[in-house]
N, C-alpha and C positions, 0 to 999 in steps of 0.2 A: 686906617688904624688896623694893625694886625690883631687878629683874635688868637687868644691863647687857648689851646685845647689841652686839657689835662687827662691823661689816660689812666684810669684806675683799673688795675687788674685784680681779679678775684680768683682764688683757686677753685677749680672745678673738680668735682669728685664724680667718678663714674661708678654707678652701682649696677651690677648685673645679677640676674636671677637665672639660675639654671632650670630649664623646663624639663619635665619628665619626657623622654622620647615617646612619641605616639606609637601605639601598637598598630602596625600596618594591618589592613583588613583585606580579605579576599572574599569573593562571592561563592556561595554554595547554591547550586541550582538543582531544583527538584523537578522531575518529570515522572509523575506517578499516576497510573490509571486505576479505575475501579475502587477508589476510596469513597466511602459512603458518608453522608452527613452524620454528625453525632448530636446528642441532645444538647440543650442549652447550657447544661452544667458540665460539659466536657469539651476538650479540644485536643488536637494533635500537637505533639512536640517532637522535633528532631533532635538527635544527639549524635555527636561524633565521639569515638572512643580514642582517647589520647593517653598513652602510657597506661592502658588498662582502666582508665577512669572516664566517666561520661562528661561531656561538655555540651551544654545546650546550644543548639543553633537557632532556636526560636520556635514560636507557636503559630498555628494557622487553623483555619476551619475549612470545611468543604460544603459547597451548596448542593441543592437537589440535582443539579446537572453534573456533579462530580468535579466542579472547578475548584481549585485550591485558592484560598484568599490571598496567599503569598506563595511565590515559587522561587524567589531569590532572597538569600539571607547573607548579611555581612558577618563574617567570622574571622577571628584572629588568624592572620596568615601563618604564624608559627604553629598554632593548634591544627589548622586545616592541613598543613603540609605533613604534620606528624600523625594524623589520624589513620587508624587501621581499618575502622568500620564505621558505618552509619546505621543508626537504629531509630525507628519511629515508634513512639509510645502514645498511649491515650492517657491524658491527664485531667484531673478535676478542675473545675472553675468555681470559685477561686482555688488556687493551688499554693498551699503554704509550705510545701516540701520541695526544696531545691533539687532533690534527687529524682531520677525517673521512677514512674510507677512500675508495678509488677506486670502491667498489661502492655506488652511490647508486641506490636502487630507485624512489623516488617524489619528486615535488616539485610545488610550486605557488606562484603569486604571490598575495600578499595584495591583496584589494580590500576596503577598509574593515577590518572585523574578521574576515573570512573568507578562507580560501584553499582552493580545490578542488585536491586532489592526485591525480596519476596518473603513470604511467610516461612520459607524453608530455612532461613538463617537460624543459627543456634540460639540467638538471643530472643527469637520469636517462637514459632511452633516447632522448628527443627525438622519439619517435613513438609513437602509441597502438597501432600494429600492426593497426588495424581493417581496413586495406586488404590485409593479407597473405592470400595464397592459395596453394594447392598441390595437386599431383597426384602419383600414384605408380603404379608397376607392381610385380608380383611376377615375379621371374625370377632365374636364377643364371648370369649371363654369364661368371663366372670358372671354371666347370666345363664339361667337354665332354659330360657325361651329361645326359640330358633327363628323368630320373625324379626330379629334386630341384627343379624349377622353382618350387615354392611355398615354397622355403626361403630366398629372397632378396628384398629390397625395394630399389627404386631410385626416388629422387624425381625422376622425369622423366615426360614425356608422349610417347605414341606415336600421338596422335590425328591427327597430320599424315602418318603413315606413316614418319617418321624420328624418332629420339630428339631431343627438345627439352627444354630446362630445364623442370622441373615446378614449381619454387618461384618465387614472386614476393614477395620480402621486402625491407624497407628495410635499408640498411647500418646496422650497429650501431656505437655509439661504442666507443672504447677500453675495455678491461676487460670486454667482453661478447662472446659468441660463440654461434652457433647449434649445436644438436646434434640429430641424429635418433635415434629410439628405436623399437623394437618391443617389445610386451609379449607374452612367450611363457610360457604356463602361469602367468600372474600375475607374472612377473619381467620388469622393464624391462631391455632389453639395448641398448646403444648401437650405432648404425650409423655413428657418427663425428661429429666436430666440424667445422664449416666456417664461413667468413665470407663466401663468395661462392657463391651457389646455382648458378652457371653453371660451376663447377669441381668436381673431385673433392674429397672431404673429406680430413681430415688423417691418417686411419689406416684399415687394413683388416685387423684382427686375426682375423676369422672367415672371410674370403673364401678361395676356392680359388686354386690356382697354375697352372691350365691356361691361363688367358687373363687379360688386363687387364679391369677393370671399365670401364664408360662414364665419361666425364668429368663426372659429376654426383654429388652426395652419394648414398650408399647402401651396402649391404653384402649379401654372400652369407653365410649362416649354415651353413657346411659343414664347419668344422674348429675346433679349440680351444674347444669348448663350455665355458661356465662351469659350475661345480659345480651339480648339480641339473638340468642340461639335457643333451639329446643332439642332436647335429647329424649329418646334415641333419635339418630339422624341417619342419613345415607351419605357415605363419603364418596360415592361414585361421582366422577367429574371434578373432584377437587384436586388438591396437590398433597404430596407427601414430601417432607423435607427433613434432612439431618443438618443441623447447624453446629457451629463451634462458638461457644459463649464464654465471655470473660467471667471469672469467678473471684470475688462477688460481682454481681451484675445489677446495675441500677435501672435497667430498662426491661419491661415485660415483653417487648417485641423481639422477634428474632434478630440476632446480630448479623452483620454483613457477610460473615464467612459461612457459606452454605455449600459444602462439598458435594452433597448428594440430594438430588431432586427428582421427583417423578410426577407426571400427570396421571392421576388415577383414572382408569378408563371409565367412560360414561356408562358402559355396560358391564362393569366389574362384577366378578363372581366371588363369593366368599370361599375361603380355604384354597384359593388358587395362588400360586407364588408369582409375584410380579417383581420386575427389576427396577432399581433406582439408577439414575444416570449420574455419572461423575461430571460435575460442572466447574471444576476448579480452573481449568485452562481459560474458560470464557469469563469467569466472574471474580476470581480472586484478585486482590490488588497486587500490582507489580509495577516495576519501572526502573528508572536510572537516577542516580545522584551524581552530579558532576562538580568537581572542585577546581 
């Protein structure tokens, strides 16, 4: 018996959905040295400048050994190809603002596939600070006693016979300020913040009340000692430091940019002019960014 097969045909309808084309990605590679760890409420964020506007490349942190948590970031191929500059900022955690903060630490312009980044870029400090220089004396001009002269530091020079400005530093851009420090028994203690090295700094919390200090940055450490220290003290054998601090600053410790540093001699004499050493080449963050 033959079997009868009946073929039923049904119309087929083809539905197609057009997909948005995927944005091709390329890698941005960071090779940056001398970056310091930030506080728990801060992180680094990279940015490329495309048509004059910042485009985030991603965030990262740095450990105590200077290792970056991330060194490779996926970025839009079109944006990366069109980028003119790379900028590194410091951002709060959490960060509710999609724009870069005002604290931009490094920057560099792309030349082909590479950008050399440093603080000298116009978006950062605008100067590499390599020409910065400084001198200081130990003295306590805000007291009338003479037995505490090694308990104060002033960033001035007496080499001419009269007090002269001891610091030669470039003007910083907005949101950055200089700050002096001494290290006493391993503890950094501020001498005050300033933006003009030819004028007194902004505060004198430890100085005496017998007389005014000279019109230059500095501090006498004779009263209101922080916990763990006793004033007057002897600064001999400690350190003198000039740092560059973000403004505003949420950390009481010195920031990572310390252009001028000196070991105060163990046998230091008061009213003798000593030199600070420029440490920018050895300590400032620098590196390359490759696209």
